[in-house]
Every structure is written in C-alpha cells, then in structure tokens.
C-alpha positions in Angstrom: -24.6 -37.6 21.7 -22.0 -36.7 19.0 -24.8 -36.3 16.2 -26.8 -34.1 18.5 -24.1 -31.8 19.1 -23.1 -31.7 15.4 -26.7 -30.9 14.6 -26.6 -28.2 17.3 -23.7 -26.7 15.4 -25.4 -26.8 12.2 -28.4 -25.1 13.4 -26.6 -22.2 15.3 -24.4 -21.6 12.1 -27.3 -20.8 10.2 -27.6 -17.7 12.1 -23.8 -17.1 12.3 -22.9 -13.5 13.0 -20.3 -11.5 14.4 -20.1 -11.9 18.2 -17.6 -9.5 19.2 -18.3 -8.0 22.5 -19.8 -4.6 22.8 -16.4 -3.6 24.8 -14.4 -4.1 21.8 -12.9 -7.4 23.1 -12.7 -10.3 20.5 -14.1 -13.5 21.9 -11.6 -16.5 21.9 -12.3 -20.2 22.7 -9.2 -22.4 23.3 -9.0 -26.3 24.0 -6.2 -27.2 26.2 -4.7 -25.6 28.9 -1.3 -24.9 27.1 -3.2 -23.1 24.4 -5.1 -21.0 26.8 -2.0 -19.8 28.7 -0.5 -19.0 25.4 -3.5 -17.0 23.9 -3.8 -15.0 27.4 0.1 -14.2 27.1 -0.4 -13.0 23.6 -4.0 -11.6 23.6 -3.8 -9.8 27.2 -6.7 -7.4 27.9 -7.7 -7.1 24.6 -9.4 -10.7 24.3 -12.2 -12.3 26.3 -10.9 -15.9 26.7 -12.7 -19.1 27.5 -10.8 -22.5 27.6 -12.7 -25.5 27.3 -10.4 -27.9 29.4 -9.1 -27.4 32.8 -6.4 -28.7 34.9 -5.7 -32.5 34.6 -8.1 -32.8 31.8 -7.1 -35.3 29.1 -7.6 -33.8 25.6 -7.6 -37.2 23.9 -10.7 -38.3 25.6 -12.4 -35.0 26.1 -16.0 -34.7 24.7 -17.8 -31.4 23.9 -20.9 -30.6 26.1 -23.8 -28.6 24.8 -22.4 -25.7 26.8 -19.0 -26.2 24.9 -21.1 -25.9 21.6 -22.7 -22.4 22.7 -19.1 -21.2 23.6 -17.7 -22.3 20.1 -20.5 -20.8 18.4 -20.1 -17.5 20.2 -16.4 -17.3 19.5 -14.8 -15.0 16.9 -11.7 -17.3 16.9 -11.0 -21.0 18.1 -7.7 -22.1 18.8 -6.9 -25.7 19.2 -3.8 -28.2 19.2 -4.8 -30.3 16.0 -3.0 -33.4 14.7 -5.8 -35.2 16.2 -5.1 -34.3 19.7 -8.7 -33.3 20.7 -9.7 -36.6 19.1 -13.4 -36.5 20.2 -13.8 -32.9 18.8 -12.3 -33.6 15.2 -15.9 -34.0 13.8 -17.0 -30.7 15.4 -14.0 -28.7 13.9 -14.4 -30.0 10.7 -18.2 -29.2 10.5 -17.3 -25.6 11.7 -14.6 -25.2 8.7 -15.8 -22.0 6.5 -18.3 -20.7 9.2 -15.8 -19.9 11.8 -12.2 -18.9 12.2 -10.7 -22.3 13.5 -6.9 -22.3 14.0 -5.3 -25.6 14.2 -1.8 -24.8 15.6 -0.3 -28.2 15.2 -1.2 -28.4 11.6 0.4 -25.2 10.7 3.9 -26.7 11.7 6.1 -28.3 9.0 5.2 -31.7 8.6 8.8 -32.9 7.9 9.8 -31.7 11.4 7.1 -33.7 13.3 7.3 -37.1 14.6 5.5 -39.8 12.8 3.3 -42.7 14.1 1.8 -45.5 12.4 -0.4 -46.1 15.4 -2.1 -42.8 15.5 -4.9 -41.5 13.3 -3.3 -38.2 12.2 0.1 -40.2 11.7 1.9 -37.6 13.6 2.6 -37.4 17.3 0.4 -34.2 18.5 2.4 -33.3 21.8 4.3 -30.8 19.9 4.6 -28.2 22.9 7.3 -30.2 24.4 9.8 -28.6 21.9 9.8 -25.1 22.8 10.6 -24.1 19.3 7.4 -25.4 18.1 5.5 -23.6 21.0 7.4 -20.2 19.7 6.0 -21.0 16.5 2.5 -21.2 18.0 2.9 -17.9 19.7 3.8 -16.5 16.3 0.6 -17.8 14.7 -1.5 -16.6 17.6 0.0 -13.2 17.2 -0.7 -13.0 13.5 -4.1 -14.3 13.7 -5.1 -11.9 16.7 -3.6 -9.0 14.6 -5.7 -9.9 11.6 -8.8 -10.1 13.4 -8.3 -7.0 15.5 -6.0 -4.7 13.4 -6.6 -1.9 15.9 -4.6 -3.8 18.7 -2.1 -5.2 16.5 0.9 -3.5 17.9 0.1 -4.8 21.2 -0.4 -8.3 20.0 3.4 -8.0 18.1 4.8 -6.7 21.3 3.4 -9.3 23.7 4.8 -11.9 21.3 8.0 -10.4 21.4 8.2 -10.5 25.1 6.9 -14.0 25.4 9.3 -15.2 22.7 12.2 -13.7 24.9 10.7 -15.6 27.8 10.5 -18.8 25.8 14.3 -18.5 24.7 15.2 -17.9 28.5 13.3 -20.9 29.4 15.0 -23.1 27.0 18.3 -21.8 28.3 17.5 -22.5 31.9 16.4 -26.3 31.2 19.3 -26.8 28.9 21.5 -25.9 31.8 19.6 -28.2 34.3 19.5 -31.2 31.9 23.2 -30.9 31.4 23.7 -31.9 34.9 22.2 -35.3 34.3 24.6 -37.8 32.5 23.5 -38.9 29.0 23.4 -42.7 30.2 20.7 -41.7 32.7 18.6 -39.6 30.4 15.8 -42.4 30.0 12.4 -41.4 30.6 9.6 -44.0 31.4 6.1 -42.4 31.7 2.4 -43.5 31.4 1.9 -42.6 27.9 4.1 -41.4 24.9 3.8 -37.8 25.4 7.4 -36.8 25.8 8.8 -37.8 22.3 9.5 -34.2 21.2 10.9 -33.6 24.5 13.3 -36.6 24.1 14.4 -35.7 20.7 15.0 -32.0 21.5 17.1 -32.7 24.9 18.5 -36.2 24.2 16.4 -38.4 26.3 15.3 -42.1 25.4 11.7 -41.9 26.1 9.4 -44.8 26.8 5.8 -44.8 27.3 3.6 -47.3 28.9 0.5 -46.5 26.7 0.7 -45.1 23.2 0.5 -41.5 21.7 -3.2 -41.6 22.5 -4.5 -42.5 26.4 -7.3 -44.2 24.3 -4.9 -47.0 23.8 -4.9 -49.4 26.5 -1.6 -50.9 28.0 -1.7 -54.7 28.0 0.0 -57.3 30.1 2.6 -57.6 27.7 3.3 -54.0 27.4 3.9 -53.9 31.2 6.1 -57.0 31.2 8.5 -55.9 28.3 8.9 -52.2 29.7 9.7 -53.8 33.3 12.6 -55.8 31.7 13.7 -52.7 29.8 13.7 -51.0 33.3 15.8 -53.8 34.9 18.1 -54.2 32.0 18.9 -50.5 32.0 18.9 -50.0 35.7 16.5 -47.0 35.6 16.1 -45.3 38.9 12.7 -43.8 38.5 9.6 -43.7 36.6 6.7 -41.1 36.2 3.2 -40.8 36.4 1.2 -38.1 34.4 -1.2 -35.5 35.9 -3.7 -36.3 33.2 -3.4 -40.1 33.3 -4.7 -42.5 35.9 -1.8 -43.4 38.4 -2.9 -47.4 38.1 -0.6 -47.9 35.0 2.4 -46.8 36.3 1.7 -48.4 39.7 1.3 -51.7 37.7 4.6 -51.4 36.1 6.3 -50.5 39.4 4.8 -53.8 40.9 6.1 -55.8 38.0 9.7 -54.4 38.4 9.6 -55.1 42.4 8.2 -58.6 41.8 11.6 -59.3 39.8 13.8 -57.9 42.8 14.3 -54.9 41.3 13.7 -51.4 42.8 12.4 -48.4 40.9 10.8 -45.3 42.5 7.8 -43.3 41.3 10.0 -40.1 40.7 6.8 -37.7 40.5 3.9 -36.7 38.5 4.7 -34.8 35.3 2.2 -32.4 33.6 1.8 -33.8 29.9 -1.5 -33.2 28.1 -2.6 -30.3 30.8 -1.1 -27.9 32.9 -1.4 -27.5 36.7 -4.1 -25.5 38.6 -4.5 -22.0 37.7 -2.9 -19.6 39.9 0.1 -22.0 40.5 3.5 -21.7 38.8 2.7 -25.3 36.9 -0.5 -23.4 35.7 1.5 -21.8 33.1 3.3 -23.2 30.3 6.9 -21.9 31.3 6.2 -22.9 35.0 5.1 -26.5 33.9 8.0 -27.0 31.6 10.6 -25.9 34.5 8.7 -28.0 36.8 8.9 -31.0 34.5 12.7 -30.9 33.9 13.5 -30.4 37.7 11.3 -33.4 38.4 12.9 -35.7 36.0 16.4 -34.5 36.6 16.2 -34.7 40.4 14.7 -38.1 40.3 17.0 -39.8 37.7 20.1 -38.4 39.2 
C-alpha cells in the first residue's frame, strides 16, 4: 500500500502545476488537528484549508489514503508537525520535497531546546505543542509562509498572527495561575504515553507515560508493574487516559494499583495528539490546553 501511494505521488507530480483556486484562496493541507486549528487562525478567509486528521486520530499510526494523496497534490502549501510525529507519512513527505512547499513546523524549532529521546526515530520528542512558546513560534512560521505565498494578503496574515500571539500569551498567564494552586509535590502526571514531557518541563510537572513517546510502542507487563509501584510509593491520587490512545492501557495500570490495596482514580481523559470535536471548546488549541490543565489540577488536588 505504501509503495502504491508513493508511486501515485511520483506520477501526479509529473504534471505538477499551480493549483490555487480561481477565487484567489491558496489551498492548504495540514496533518494534525492542532496545526489545522492554527492555520485557520492565521489564514482566516484567505485560505482554503483541509486537515487530514480528525478528532481523536493518532498521528503516530496514521496512514495516508489515496484520497489523502490527491489532497496533498492539490495543495499549494502543506503544514505538518515533523520530528517524525506523523511516522507513517514520512516517506511521502520526503518524496514531495522539492516538488511541493512542505513545511515541517517542528523541524524549524531550535534543536537545543528540544527534548531528546534515544528511543524515538527522530531523536527528539515531537509533542512540542505542549510548550505554548513553541506553538507561538509555529504561528509565526505559518504567518511568514502564508505571507510569502500570498503577498497580496500578507498584512492580514501578520495581523491575525499578532492577535493570536496575544491570545496565546493570555492562555499561558491563565494556566500558570491555575497550576499555581496545585502544590509542587502533587505535580506528578501519569498518562497513557509520553506526550506531556514539554508540558512537564515548562510547568514543573513530573511526567510519567505508560507507553513511550510513540503510541506504536507497546507497554509490557513490567512497565505496568513498575509504574504501579511508583504510583503507590508517591501516593498519586489520579492517573489519566488520552483521547487518542485506547483506555485499556491505563485501566490495566489502575487494576494493578488496586490489586496492591492502593486506590487510584482515573482523573479524566486528556487531549494529547489530537483536539476535541469541531465546534467544541476542546476543538481548538486554546480550549484544549485550558481543559487539560483544569482536568489535571482538579484531579490531583
């Protein structure tokens, strides 16, 4: 299937042409819901936007369909997370380099500020959107790229970016205030996989994931046993499932803790690799971040 998709890409690029719509809107394709929301904020009415992934979709395991290939071919700009977040799409993006304007947002960040990982193919943790300052850099990159591709509306993109940067600053001030209400000794976040390390580093949480950085990594019996012992030793009140990861891993962890006569609750479902449903507060990056922080703090108090 992968060979078929890559072959299809090679064939369509032979006839590559400018695909900007007749109404003047540039055509944008994005991968994750976080990036789709971001481009919508910056691009506004001047772009025609299609996101490949929907609510609850795991980007680590996502495979492109033939329909996705068509969308990618028709796009003027493709924005994606990079750092091997979209692991199954890497081959496709590499084949497209030089033929399309593909923008890997994560790979534009300073490498010395990223969290390394010896267990992940990119050698860096790709969940960078959980540091709001990194997401602000994403917004600037999107604004710059749209302005270069559509100079006529560059001022609008710049103004939208300015407004969105202010919203992100306000969000960070808000969540820091909420987090300040939780004593530091209670700031231990146990989730389904290691998606929250940037969050932990930025806001002083000790983060433990049952699975590794990629959900393609399976959690073993010893992983469950070791983490259950950690929960008991640190008297952790709550653990969390994730919207894009099956509940069974965290439920197995909870059962292991309960079997050792220690109570731990599932404190809620966090949004990690995908936003909530469109039209809801959690369907936006800002709403997702606010929801996650309130859910974590309320459960751990």
